N, C-alpha and C positions, 0 to 999 in steps of 0.2 A: 504494500500500500504506500502511496506517495503522500508526503506532507507538502504543503504549499512551498516551503523553503527548498524542497528537493526536486521540484518540477523542472524538467529539461524542456527548453523551448528552442525550436529551430527557426532561424530567420531566413526568409526568402526575400531577396532584394530585387527591386525594380528600378529601371531608369524611367524618370518621369519629367514632365515639363510643367512648370508653374506659369500660368498666364496671368499677367497683371495689366493694369491700364496702360502703362508706358513701356513696359519691357517684359521679357519672359526669362525664366531661369531653368537650367537643366539641373535636376536634383536626383538623389537616390532616396527611395523610401523602402520600408520593409514591412512585412507582415510576420507575425509570430504564430507558429503552430505548436500547440501544447501537446507534449508526448503522452501525458496522462489521460486527457479527455478527448484529444483530437480537435479541440476547438481552434478556430482561426481568428486571430485578432488583427484586423487590418488597420493601417494608418488612417485616421479620420481627418485630422486637420482642422476641425471646426473650432477648437479652442485657440488656434492661432490665425483664424481668418481665412482658412482654405476649404474648398469643397473638393474632395477626392472623388472624381467621377468613376474612374476605372483602374486605378493604380498606375496609369500612364499620363492622364490629363488631370491637372489640378488647377482650379480657377480661384483667384482671390475673391473674397467677398467684395472688395473694392471694385473690381471689374464688373461683377454681377450687379452690384448696386448702381454703378455708372450706367449700365444698359437699362436697368429699370427706370431710372430717371429720364434717360433719353427717349425711351419708348413712351412714357407718360407725357412728356412735354413736347416731343416732336414727332410722335408716332413712327419712330424709326424701326424698320423691320430687322429681323435677325441678320439677314445677309448684309445689309448696309452697315450695321453696327460691327459685325465681325470684319468686314472689309476695312472699316475705319481703324480698328485695332491693328490689323496687319499692316496697313499703310503707316500707322504710327511707329510700329516696330521697324519698318523699312526706313522711314525718315530719321530714325535714331541710329541707323547704321547697323542694325542687328540681324537683318535678313539679306541673303543673296537672292538672286532671281529664282533659283531652284527651290530655296526654302520658302519663298513667297507662295508658290503653288502648293507645296506640302502643307503649309499652315492654312491656306484657304480651304483645304479639304477637311479641316477640323471644325467646320461650320456646324455640322450636326452635333458634335460633342459640346460645342458652346451652347447650342439650343437646349440640349439635354441637361447640361449643368445649370443653366438659368432656370429651367422649369423645376429642377430639384431644389434650387435655392429658394424659389418662391414658396414651395411647399414647406420647407424648413422654417421660413420666416413667419409663417402663419401662427 
């Protein structure tokens, strides 16, 4: 029988991207697998202002709040907002032409993250 102090946990690491209003960051996150119960503890991020969508795409609450305000005040659709974010990254010298296309393909993830954010904020 295991006692809490003796539990062995295995870490599984993931490369992830944090999307913020003005820039993005490449980070490593991990999840813990408890050898005793088989439970999986994923990185949440909520306590530090991040929404972990899928262990690969993390969105700051600042970015999601920024879109919420843009949508309410200017009726800005998802595609236009995400394009604006990508253009901001490009104008800050963070994206190459090839990266620009790859990041534009994250539009569906941005939409899913925002919808999750809205549900969490209720």
